[in-house]
FIKOL-360212 format. One record per residue (C-alpha): residue in three letters; x, y, z. Coordinates in Angstrom, 1 decimal. Last residue first. Layout:
BEGIN
<Ala; <X; Y; Z>>
...
//
This chain:
BEGIN
<Ala; <37.0; -41.3; -80.7>>
<Trp; <37.0; -38.2; -78.5>>
<Leu; <40.2; -36.5; -79.4>>
<Ser; <40.4; -38.3; -82.7>>
<Glu; <37.4; -36.3; -83.8>>
<Leu; <39.4; -33.0; -84.0>>
<Val; <40.9; -33.1; -87.5>>
<Ala; <37.8; -34.5; -89.4>>
<Leu; <35.8; -32.3; -87.0>>
<Cys; <37.1; -29.2; -88.6>>
<Ala; <36.7; -30.3; -92.2>>
<Gly; <33.1; -31.3; -91.5>>
<Pro; <32.1; -28.2; -89.7>>
<Gly; <33.4; -25.9; -92.5>>
<His; <36.8; -25.0; -93.9>>
<Gln; <39.2; -25.5; -96.8>>
<Ala; <37.1; -26.7; -99.8>>
<Cys; <34.0; -24.7; -98.9>>
<Val; <36.1; -21.6; -98.2>>
<Arg; <37.8; -21.8; -101.6>>
<Asp; <34.6; -22.5; -103.5>>
<Tyr; <32.9; -19.5; -102.0>>
<Ala; <35.8; -17.2; -102.9>>
<Gln; <35.9; -18.5; -106.4>>
<Gln; <32.2; -18.0; -106.7>>
<Gly; <32.5; -14.3; -105.5>>
<Arg; <35.6; -13.8; -107.8>>
<Pro; <33.9; -14.8; -111.0>>
<Gly; <36.9; -13.5; -113.1>>
<Gly; <39.4; -10.8; -113.8>>
<Gln; <37.4; -7.7; -113.3>>
<Leu; <37.6; -8.0; -109.5>>
<Trp; <41.4; -8.2; -109.9>>
<Glu; <41.6; -5.0; -112.0>>
<Arg; <39.6; -3.1; -109.4>>
<Leu; <41.5; -4.5; -106.4>>
<Gln; <45.0; -3.7; -107.9>>
<Lys; <43.9; -0.2; -109.0>>
<Ala; <42.5; 0.6; -105.6>>
<Ser; <45.6; -0.8; -103.9>>
<Ala; <47.8; 1.5; -106.0>>
<Gln; <45.7; 4.5; -105.2>>
<Ala; <45.4; 3.6; -101.4>>
<Asp; <49.1; 3.1; -100.9>>
<Asp; <49.1; 2.1; -97.2>>
<Pro; <47.7; -1.3; -98.1>>
<Asp; <50.8; -2.1; -100.2>>
<Glu; <50.7; -5.4; -102.1>>
<Leu; <47.0; -6.1; -101.4>>
<Val; <46.3; -9.9; -100.8>>
<Leu; <43.3; -11.1; -102.7>>
<Asp; <41.2; -14.2; -101.8>>
<Ser; <42.1; -13.8; -98.2>>
<Ala; <41.9; -16.1; -95.2>>
<Glu; <45.4; -17.5; -95.4>>
<Pro; <46.7; -14.1; -96.4>>
<Val; <45.3; -12.8; -93.0>>
<Gly; <47.4; -15.2; -90.8>>
<Gly; <49.9; -12.5; -89.7>>
<Thr; <49.9; -9.5; -91.9>>
<Ala; <50.3; -9.6; -95.7>>
<Cys; <47.2; -7.8; -96.6>>
<Gly; <43.5; -8.7; -96.9>>
<Val; <40.6; -8.8; -99.4>>
<Ala; <37.8; -11.4; -99.1>>
<Pro; <35.5; -11.8; -102.0>>
<Val; <31.7; -12.1; -101.3>>
<Gly; <30.2; -15.5; -101.9>>
<Arg; <28.5; -15.7; -98.5>>
<Ser; <31.1; -18.2; -97.3>>
<Ala; <33.7; -15.8; -98.6>>
<Ser; <32.5; -13.1; -96.2>>
<Glu; <32.5; -15.5; -93.3>>
<Leu; <36.0; -16.4; -94.2>>
<Leu; <37.1; -12.8; -94.3>>
<Thr; <35.4; -12.1; -90.9>>
<Leu; <37.3; -15.0; -89.4>>
<Gly; <40.6; -13.3; -90.0>>
<Leu; <43.6; -15.5; -89.2>>
<Gly; <45.7; -14.7; -86.1>>
<Glu; <46.2; -11.0; -86.7>>
<Gly; <49.7; -10.1; -86.0>>
<Gly; <50.5; -8.7; -82.5>>
<Thr; <54.2; -8.8; -82.6>>
<Gly; <56.3; -7.1; -85.4>>
<Asp; <58.3; -4.8; -83.1>>
<Gly; <56.3; -1.8; -84.2>>
<His; <53.0; -3.6; -83.4>>
<Thr; <51.3; -5.3; -86.2>>
<Arg; <48.8; -3.8; -88.7>>
<Pro; <45.5; -4.9; -90.0>>
<Leu; <43.9; -4.7; -93.5>>
<Leu; <40.6; -6.7; -93.4>>
<Leu; <38.4; -5.8; -96.2>>
<Thr; <35.2; -7.4; -97.6>>
<Ala; <34.4; -7.2; -101.3>>
<Ala; <31.9; -6.1; -103.9>>
<Lys; <29.1; -6.0; -101.4>>
<Gly; <25.5; -7.3; -101.8>>
<Val; <25.7; -9.6; -98.8>>
<Tyr; <28.5; -8.8; -96.3>>
<Ala; <26.2; -6.9; -93.9>>
<Asp; <23.9; -9.9; -93.5>>
<Leu; <26.7; -11.7; -91.7>>
<Ala; <26.8; -8.7; -89.2>>
<Arg; <23.1; -9.2; -88.7>>
<Val; <23.5; -12.8; -87.7>>
<Arg; <26.5; -12.0; -85.6>>
<Pro; <24.7; -9.4; -83.5>>
<Leu; <25.7; -5.9; -84.5>>
<Arg; <28.2; -3.4; -83.0>>
<Gly; <28.2; 0.0; -84.8>>
<Leu; <26.7; 0.5; -88.2>>
<Phe; <29.2; 3.3; -89.3>>
<Glu; <28.5; 4.2; -92.9>>
<Val; <31.4; 5.7; -94.8>>
<Gln; <31.4; 7.8; -97.9>>
<Ala; <35.0; 9.0; -98.1>>
<Gly; <35.7; 12.8; -98.1>>
<Thr; <39.3; 12.1; -97.3>>
<Glu; <39.6; 14.4; -94.3>>
<Ile; <36.1; 13.8; -93.1>>
<Gln; <36.4; 10.1; -93.2>>
<Val; <39.9; 10.2; -91.5>>
<Val; <38.3; 12.3; -88.7>>
<Glu; <35.6; 9.8; -88.4>>
<Leu; <38.2; 7.1; -88.1>>
<Gly; <39.9; 8.9; -85.2>>
<Pro; <36.6; 9.3; -83.4>>
<Arg; <35.8; 5.5; -83.9>>
<Gly; <39.1; 4.3; -82.5>>
<Pro; <37.9; 3.4; -79.1>>
<Gly; <35.7; 0.5; -80.3>>
<Glu; <32.6; -0.6; -82.1>>
<Gly; <31.9; -2.8; -85.1>>
<Val; <30.5; -2.9; -88.5>>
<Leu; <32.0; -0.4; -91.0>>
<Thr; <30.2; 0.0; -94.4>>
<Leu; <32.3; 1.6; -97.2>>
<Pro; <30.9; 3.4; -100.2>>
<Trp; <33.0; 3.3; -103.4>>
<Asp; <35.0; 6.2; -104.9>>
<Leu; <37.8; 3.7; -105.5>>
<Ala; <40.4; 6.0; -103.9>>
<Arg; <37.8; 6.9; -101.2>>
<Ala; <37.2; 3.2; -100.4>>
<Leu; <40.9; 2.7; -100.1>>
<Arg; <41.3; 5.6; -97.8>>
<Ile; <38.5; 4.2; -95.6>>
<Ala; <40.0; 0.7; -95.6>>
<Arg; <43.4; 2.0; -94.6>>
<Asp; <41.9; 3.9; -91.8>>
<Leu; <40.3; 0.6; -90.8>>
<Gly; <43.8; -0.9; -90.1>>
<Lys; <42.7; -3.3; -87.4>>
<Arg; <45.6; -2.2; -85.2>>
<Lys; <44.3; 1.3; -84.7>>
<Asn; <41.0; 0.3; -83.1>>
<Leu; <37.4; -0.1; -84.2>>
<Arg; <36.7; -3.8; -83.6>>
<Ala; <36.1; -5.4; -86.9>>
<Val; <33.7; -6.0; -89.8>>
<Ala; <34.7; -4.3; -93.0>>
<Val; <32.5; -3.7; -96.0>>
<Leu; <33.0; -2.4; -99.5>>
<Gly; <30.7; -1.1; -102.3>>
<Ser; <28.9; -3.0; -105.0>>
<Gly; <27.8; -6.6; -105.5>>
<Pro; <28.4; -9.4; -108.0>>
<Ala; <25.2; -11.4; -108.3>>
<Gly; <24.5; -14.1; -105.7>>
<Pro; <27.0; -16.3; -104.1>>
<Gly; <26.3; -19.6; -102.3>>
<Pro; <23.9; -21.0; -99.7>>
<Gly; <26.1; -20.2; -96.7>>
<Val; <28.8; -22.3; -95.2>>
<Pro; <28.8; -23.0; -91.5>>
<Leu; <31.9; -22.0; -89.7>>
<Pro; <34.0; -24.8; -88.2>>
<Met; <37.4; -23.2; -88.9>>
<Pro; <40.0; -25.6; -90.1>>
<Val; <42.6; -26.9; -87.7>>
<Gln; <46.3; -26.6; -87.9>>
<Arg; <48.4; -28.9; -85.7>>
<Ala; <50.8; -27.9; -83.0>>
<Asp; <54.2; -28.9; -81.6>>
<Ile; <55.3; -26.3; -79.1>>
<Gly; <58.8; -24.9; -78.8>>
<His; <57.9; -21.3; -78.6>>
<Gly; <58.5; -20.8; -82.3>>
<Lys; <56.4; -23.9; -82.9>>
<Leu; <53.5; -21.9; -81.4>>
<Gln; <54.0; -19.1; -83.9>>
<Asp; <54.3; -21.5; -86.8>>
<Val; <51.0; -23.1; -85.8>>
<Leu; <49.6; -19.6; -85.6>>
<Phe; <50.7; -18.7; -89.1>>
<Gly; <49.3; -22.0; -90.4>>
<Ser; <45.9; -20.9; -89.1>>
<Val; <43.4; -22.0; -86.5>>
<Gly; <46.2; -23.3; -84.3>>
<Phe; <45.9; -26.5; -82.4>>
<Phe; <47.8; -27.8; -79.4>>
<Thr; <47.3; -31.5; -78.5>>
<Asp; <47.5; -33.7; -75.4>>
<Val; <48.1; -30.9; -72.9>>
<Tyr; <49.6; -31.6; -69.6>>
<Lys; <53.4; -31.2; -69.9>>
<Thr; <52.9; -28.4; -72.4>>
<Leu; <51.2; -26.3; -69.7>>
<Phe; <54.6; -25.7; -67.9>>
<Lys; <56.1; -24.3; -71.0>>
<Leu; <53.1; -22.0; -71.3>>
<Gln; <53.4; -20.9; -67.7>>
<Leu; <57.1; -20.2; -68.1>>
<Pro; <56.2; -17.6; -70.8>>
<Thr; <57.9; -17.8; -74.1>>
<Ser; <59.2; -14.4; -75.3>>
<Arg; <57.6; -11.4; -76.9>>
<Leu; <54.1; -12.8; -76.8>>
<Glu; <51.5; -10.7; -78.5>>
<Thr; <51.0; -13.3; -81.2>>
<Val; <50.0; -16.1; -78.9>>
<Glu; <47.2; -14.7; -76.8>>
<Ser; <46.7; -12.2; -79.6>>
<Gly; <45.4; -14.8; -82.1>>
<His; <43.4; -17.9; -82.2>>
<Ala; <45.3; -20.7; -80.5>>
<Phe; <43.5; -23.8; -79.3>>
<Val; <44.2; -26.2; -76.5>>
<Ala; <43.3; -29.8; -76.2>>
<Val; <42.9; -31.9; -73.1>>
<Arg; <42.0; -35.6; -72.7>>
<Cys; <40.5; -36.3; -69.3>>
<Gly; <41.7; -38.7; -66.6>>
<Lys; <41.1; -36.6; -63.5>>
<Gln; <44.8; -35.7; -63.3>>
<Val; <44.4; -34.4; -66.9>>
<Ala; <41.6; -32.2; -65.9>>
<Ile; <43.6; -30.8; -63.0>>
<Pro; <46.4; -29.8; -65.3>>
<Gly; <44.0; -28.1; -67.7>>
<Ala; <42.1; -26.0; -65.2>>
<Leu; <43.5; -22.5; -65.0>>
<Leu; <46.4; -23.0; -67.5>>
<Ala; <43.8; -24.0; -70.1>>
<Leu; <42.4; -20.5; -70.0>>
<Pro; <45.8; -19.0; -70.5>>
<Trp; <46.2; -21.4; -73.4>>
<Thr; <43.1; -20.4; -75.3>>
<Ala; <39.7; -21.9; -76.3>>
<Phe; <40.1; -24.9; -74.0>>
<Leu; <38.7; -28.2; -75.2>>
<Val; <38.2; -30.8; -72.5>>
<Thr; <37.6; -34.4; -73.5>>
<Asp; <36.0; -36.9; -71.1>>
<Gly; <37.5; -40.3; -70.3>>
<Lys; <37.4; -39.8; -66.5>>
<Arg; <34.8; -37.4; -65.6>>
<Leu; <34.7; -33.6; -65.5>>
<Arg; <31.8; -31.8; -63.9>>
<Pro; <33.6; -30.9; -60.6>>
<Val; <36.4; -29.3; -62.7>>
<Val; <34.2; -26.7; -64.6>>
<Gln; <32.5; -24.6; -61.9>>
<Ala; <35.0; -24.4; -59.1>>
<Arg; <38.0; -24.5; -61.4>>
<Val; <36.7; -21.7; -63.6>>
<Trp; <35.7; -19.5; -60.7>>
<Val; <38.9; -19.8; -58.8>>
<Ala; <41.1; -19.3; -61.8>>
<Lys; <39.0; -16.2; -62.8>>
<Trp; <39.8; -14.5; -59.4>>
<Arg; <41.8; -11.4; -60.4>>
<Gly; <40.5; -10.4; -63.8>>
<Trp; <37.3; -12.0; -63.0>>
<Ser; <36.5; -9.7; -60.1>>
<Arg; <33.2; -11.5; -59.2>>
<Gly; <31.9; -14.8; -60.1>>
<Gln; <29.5; -16.9; -62.2>>
<Met; <30.2; -19.4; -65.0>>
<Arg; <27.4; -19.7; -67.5>>
<Met; <27.1; -23.4; -68.3>>
<Val; <25.7; -23.6; -71.8>>
<Pro; <23.7; -26.7; -72.7>>
<Phe; <23.4; -27.9; -76.4>>
<Pro; <20.6; -27.4; -79.0>>
<Leu; <20.6; -23.6; -78.4>>
<Ile; <17.1; -22.0; -78.0>>
<Ala; <17.3; -21.5; -74.3>>
<Asp; <20.8; -20.1; -74.4>>
<Tyr; <19.6; -17.0; -76.2>>
<Glu; <16.8; -16.3; -73.8>>
<Ala; <18.9; -16.8; -70.8>>
<Ser; <21.9; -14.8; -72.1>>
<Arg; <21.7; -11.4; -70.3>>
<Gly; <23.0; -12.1; -66.8>>
<Thr; <26.6; -11.9; -67.9>>
<Tyr; <28.0; -15.2; -66.9>>
<Lys; <31.3; -16.2; -68.5>>
<Ala; <31.2; -19.3; -70.7>>
<Tyr; <31.4; -23.0; -70.3>>
<Val; <29.9; -25.0; -73.3>>
<Thr; <28.7; -28.5; -72.9>>
<Val; <28.9; -31.2; -75.6>>
<Glu; <27.4; -34.6; -75.9>>
<Gln; <28.2; -36.1; -79.3>>
<Gly; <25.5; -36.9; -81.9>>
<Thr; <27.5; -35.5; -84.9>>
<Asp; <25.2; -32.3; -84.8>>
<His; <26.4; -31.6; -81.3>>
<Ile; <30.0; -31.4; -82.3>>
<Ala; <29.2; -29.0; -85.2>>
<Arg; <27.0; -26.9; -82.9>>
<Ala; <29.7; -26.7; -80.3>>
<Leu; <32.3; -25.7; -82.9>>
<Asp; <30.1; -23.0; -84.4>>
<Glu; <29.4; -21.6; -81.0>>
<Ala; <33.0; -21.5; -79.9>>
<Trp; <34.2; -20.1; -83.2>>
<Ser; <31.8; -17.2; -83.0>>
<Ala; <32.8; -16.4; -79.4>>
<Ile; <36.5; -16.8; -80.3>>
<Gly; <36.2; -14.3; -83.3>>
<Gly; <34.3; -11.6; -81.6>>
<Ile; <30.6; -11.4; -80.7>>
<Ala; <30.5; -11.6; -76.8>>
<Asp; <27.1; -10.5; -75.5>>
<Pro; <25.1; -13.1; -77.4>>
<Pro; <27.3; -15.0; -77.7>>
<Phe; <30.3; -16.7; -76.1>>
<Asp; <33.6; -15.5; -74.7>>
<Leu; <35.0; -17.1; -71.5>>
<Thr; <35.6; -20.4; -73.3>>
<Val; <35.7; -24.0; -72.1>>
<Leu; <34.3; -26.6; -74.4>>
<His; <33.6; -29.8; -72.5>>
<Ile; <33.1; -33.0; -74.5>>
<Met; <31.3; -36.0; -72.8>>
//
């Protein structure tokens, strides 16, 4: 049995970890393995869970910020058996039940996705403690693998298990960005770039940064459509028909907090829409084009326009993501955990 422990899972959670968890569970199930997902209970998931091909254990409890260790241990640990494999979405989550899982004779793996590693300014004692119990650490990008190695942790890179779409259509028009609306995601850069190109921009996501982004839209005169939070299937549709997808994030002033990879860029490429990023964190690994200076809208507009004219960029993006990612590529790295 394979146990995938993640607090974030659709339909209520729609971020990168939630999408990764569902994609990975589907990939494991499709190989004929038994897999159970453990996710935080919200009370609004029964209809969604009923159509999934694998079971989802919705962990219940109050005051999760204070008592989540109790709720995770109480609802995950009793289900573990000797020889099982336990996959923890993040190292703080593994800290709650990983050592007990090892004591019960399970194999334990921990994944790194982003801020839980990139926000660290020093190596926490808890992370050092956890290394005694974890069989393997994985990073979803080379950048995250290097971040873990900087904390003295040997880690392996694992491809993303996202399913690949049917292939690119005709070259599209306009730009799209799918992200939480906050300063660190660099969506003001996306708005200024869209204005410099005189192309429309679609923003998918919600967050505290929306009022500030609306100010940037008014100041620049950019044509921006705010779609708000969308279910993943609708967010995937938002890529289709666009010329490119943007992810232009920032780090904190001290260089911490880099984007772990950029799943939205890979999702875009899997639909045959070119992915455009910047040299922050793991974003270049998910990008087809890396802008040289995302704060210079005019220079970035020139770079992007000339690049798009230089070849079948949608097909190239699709070919790249098919070669580097997907359920098969991911499981080829992970299957030794339960073989």
